[in-house]
C-alpha positions as CSV (number, residue, x, y, z in Angstrom):
1,X,71.6,-77.6,6.1
2,X,74.3,-76.6,8.6
3,X,77.4,-78.6,8.9
4,X,76.5,-79.6,12.4
5,X,73.0,-80.7,11.3
6,X,74.5,-82.7,8.5
7,X,77.0,-84.4,10.8
8,X,74.2,-85.4,13.2
9,X,72.2,-86.8,10.3
10,X,75.2,-88.8,9.0
11,X,75.8,-90.1,12.5
12,X,72.2,-91.2,12.8
13,X,72.2,-92.7,9.3
14,X,75.4,-94.7,10.2
15,X,73.8,-96.0,13.4
16,X,70.7,-97.1,11.5
17,X,72.9,-98.8,8.9
18,X,74.8,-100.6,11.6
19,X,71.5,-101.7,13.1
20,X,70.2,-102.9,9.7
21,X,73.5,-104.9,9.2
22,X,72.9,-106.6,12.6
23,X,69.2,-107.2,11.8
24,X,70.1,-108.9,8.5
25,X,72.5,-111.1,10.4
26,X,70.1,-111.7,13.2
27,X,67.3,-112.7,10.9
28,X,69.7,-115.3,9.4
29,X,69.8,-116.9,12.9
30,X,66.0,-116.5,13.3
31,X,65.4,-118.2,9.9
32,X,67.5,-121.2,11.0
33,X,65.5,-121.7,14.2
34,X,62.0,-120.4,13.5
35,X,59.1,-122.8,13.1
36,X,57.7,-123.5,9.7
37,X,54.5,-121.5,10.4
38,X,56.3,-118.2,11.0
39,X,59.1,-118.7,8.5
40,X,57.4,-116.5,5.8
41,X,57.1,-113.7,8.3
42,X,60.8,-114.0,9.1
43,X,61.7,-114.1,5.4
44,X,59.6,-110.9,4.8
45,X,61.4,-109.1,7.7
46,X,64.8,-110.3,6.4
47,X,64.0,-108.9,3.0
48,X,62.7,-105.6,4.4
49,X,65.9,-105.1,6.4
50,X,68.1,-105.9,3.4
51,X,66.2,-103.3,1.4
52,X,66.5,-100.7,4.2
53,X,70.2,-101.5,4.6
54,X,70.7,-100.9,0.9
55,X,68.8,-97.6,0.9
56,X,70.8,-96.4,3.9
57,X,74.1,-97.2,2.2
58,X,73.0,-95.0,-0.7
59,X,71.9,-92.2,1.7
60,X,75.2,-92.2,3.5
61,X,77.1,-92.1,0.2
62,X,74.8,-89.2,-1.0
63,X,76.0,-87.2,2.0
64,X,79.6,-87.9,1.1
65,X,80.4,-90.3,3.9
66,X,81.7,-93.9,3.7
67,X,79.0,-96.3,4.9
68,X,79.8,-98.5,7.9
69,X,80.6,-102.0,6.9
70,X,78.8,-105.1,8.3
71,X,80.8,-107.2,10.7
72,X,81.5,-110.8,9.9
73,X,79.5,-111.9,13.0
74,X,77.5,-110.3,15.8
75,X,77.1,-111.3,19.4
76,X,73.5,-112.3,20.1
77,X,71.9,-111.1,23.4
78,X,71.0,-114.7,24.4
79,X,71.4,-118.2,23.0
80,X,69.0,-119.0,20.2
81,X,68.5,-122.8,20.3
82,X,64.9,-123.1,19.3
83,X,61.8,-121.5,17.7
84,X,60.8,-119.7,21.0
85,X,64.2,-118.1,21.3
86,X,64.1,-117.2,17.6
87,X,60.8,-115.3,18.1
88,X,62.3,-113.5,21.1
89,X,65.4,-112.5,19.0
90,X,63.2,-111.2,16.2
91,X,61.3,-109.0,18.6
92,X,64.6,-107.8,20.1
93,X,66.0,-107.0,16.7
94,X,63.0,-105.0,15.8
95,X,63.0,-103.1,19.0
96,X,66.6,-102.2,18.5
97,X,66.0,-101.1,15.0
98,X,63.1,-98.9,16.1
99,X,65.4,-97.2,18.6
100,X,67.9,-96.1,16.0
101,X,65.2,-95.0,13.6
102,X,63.8,-92.8,16.4
103,X,67.2,-91.2,16.6
104,X,67.2,-90.7,12.9
105,X,63.8,-89.1,13.0
106,X,65.2,-86.6,15.5
107,X,68.3,-85.9,13.4
108,X,66.9,-85.9,9.8
109,X,64.7,-83.4,8.0
110,X,62.4,-83.5,5.0
111,X,62.0,-86.7,3.0
112,X,64.7,-88.5,5.0
113,X,62.8,-87.8,8.2
114,X,59.6,-89.2,6.7
115,X,61.4,-92.3,5.5
116,X,62.9,-92.8,9.0
117,X,59.4,-92.4,10.6
118,X,58.1,-95.1,8.2
119,X,61.0,-97.4,9.1
120,X,60.3,-96.8,12.8
121,X,56.6,-97.6,12.3
122,X,57.4,-100.8,10.4
123,X,59.9,-102.0,13.0
124,X,57.5,-101.2,15.8
125,X,54.7,-103.2,14.1
126,X,57.0,-106.2,13.5
127,X,58.2,-106.0,17.1
128,X,54.5,-106.2,18.3
129,X,53.9,-109.1,15.9
130,X,56.9,-111.0,17.2
131,X,56.5,-110.2,20.9
132,X,52.7,-109.8,21.3
133,X,53.4,-106.7,23.3
134,X,53.5,-103.0,22.5
135,X,54.9,-99.9,24.1
136,X,53.5,-96.5,24.1
137,X,56.5,-94.9,22.4
138,X,58.2,-97.5,20.2
139,X,61.9,-96.7,19.7
140,X,62.0,-94.2,22.5
141,X,63.4,-95.9,25.6
142,X,63.2,-92.8,27.7
143,X,59.4,-92.6,27.1
144,X,58.7,-96.3,27.6
145,X,58.8,-98.5,30.7
146,X,62.1,-99.9,29.5
147,X,65.0,-97.6,30.2
148,X,67.2,-99.4,27.7
149,X,67.1,-100.4,24.1
150,X,66.2,-103.8,22.9
151,X,69.6,-105.3,23.5
152,X,70.1,-103.9,27.0
153,X,71.9,-100.7,26.2
154,X,70.6,-97.2,25.6
155,X,69.6,-96.6,22.0
156,X,71.3,-93.6,20.6
157,X,73.0,-92.7,17.4
158,X,75.8,-91.2,19.3
159,X,76.3,-94.1,21.7
160,X,78.2,-97.3,21.1
161,X,76.4,-100.0,19.3
162,X,74.0,-102.3,21.1
163,X,74.7,-105.9,22.0
164,X,72.8,-107.1,19.0
165,X,75.0,-105.0,16.8
166,X,78.3,-105.7,18.5
167,X,80.7,-107.8,16.5
168,X,81.2,-111.2,18.0
169,X,84.5,-111.7,19.7
170,X,86.2,-114.9,18.8
């Protein structure tokens, strides 16, 4: 693997890790507001994102980089005062995660690329379950009707983090 390819992969891995940190945080909010009927679904998503986060930490370390740390808090894209807003947030989180995994699929090779594609698929399926809507190319804003990622900014491993992954300013 060339140095440039490895750098691109590490950048994409770090972006995916940052998104997973934000998703874990976001699902903490979702879990506190979601109705009892969908709570097991939220818990399963929370657990899945924690497992992906831990795997990404190992992958970044395996490439000799220092994994990005989680922020103490993250700015949410909108107020989450009830179960309806919690469902919307869960869908947004999954759409944002799908975007960074699409970037990782582009940057990675071999087994890591296959893992990223699996993570993209899982996030897209969860996004559909939460929102009730699908897009033709999940995670690829430039190919969908939306021109921006789930949080309102372009999803890209090389861009700044999205609003759902931006640390809260206090």
